[in-house]
N, C-alpha and C positions, 0 to 999 in steps of 0.2 A: 328535448333537445342533446343536451348532451351526452347522456344511451348513447344516440345515434354517431356524435363525433366518436367518439371507444367506440363503439363499431367499427367506421369506418375507415379508424386510426391500427385496431384488431389487424384487419384484411389486409390491409396496403404490409402492413410488417409481416404478417403470414404468407403473400406474394414474393417480399422483396429476399422473404430466407428460399422460399419456397426453389426463387431462378439462381440464387448466392446456392443453396444444394446444387442444382442441376451443377451448375457456373465448375463446383468442385467436388464431379463426381468419380474423377480417377486415382485409382486405388495409388495408396505408397505406401510403403517395407517400415512396420515399424520393431524396432531391430533393440531384443528384448533383452534378461543375459542370460535366459534359460531356452529360446530360440525366436523368432521371428514374421507376425504376420503384416499380412498385407489387406487396410480395412480405408473405405474414402474419404476422403482429407476430409468432406464434409463431416462428418462420421464424428469422425477425429477432434473435430474443431466444437460441433456438441455438447461434447465428451469430455472436453477440455472447460465448455467453460461448465459445466455441471458442476464437475468436482471441485472448482473457485467459485462456486457458489454455497455448491457445500460448505469448504473449510472458512467460510465465510459468516454462515451462517454463526457456524459453532463457536466461531469467534466472537462476534454479535451476542451469541443468547449466554456466556459468560458476563457477557460486562449487562446482560437483561438483565441474570440473576441476583448481581451486587447487586446493584439498582437496588432491588426489590427488596436484600435484605437488611439492607437500609432504610428503604423507606415501612417500612415491617415496628424496625428500634425507635426512629417514629414514633413513628407512631400509639407508640408507647412508652413512650417520650413523657408524649404529652398531656395522653391519658392519667402518664400517673402526675403531670406540673395541674393539671388543670381541675383533678381533683383535690393537691393539696390548696387551691387555689381558694377552692367548694367548702376545705373544710373551717380554713384560716376567715372566712366570712364569716364564718359557724359561731363564732367564737362571739363574746357579748365584749364592749367595750369597757373597754378598765380608765377610770380616771386617772391621771398621776401628778402628783403631790410631793 
């Protein structure tokens, strides 16, 4: 049932996106340092969305890598601590007088 709801939402999003692109198909001039090009407004918006998603992913990727490194360091410390506790438990108790 949940898959059907997702499929309906995806189809609705596709139809809305398609109608948005059709309404904004007028070409607009884009000036850059070397020259000028005319592209449809919808294509420009999709390109801007793609560049934003890519930059956001790259920023997020840096954070993920940092967190994974910290997790690996903490796991190593945890293993070392557990080994130390095991070694201490294996020592015989001494009677203090």
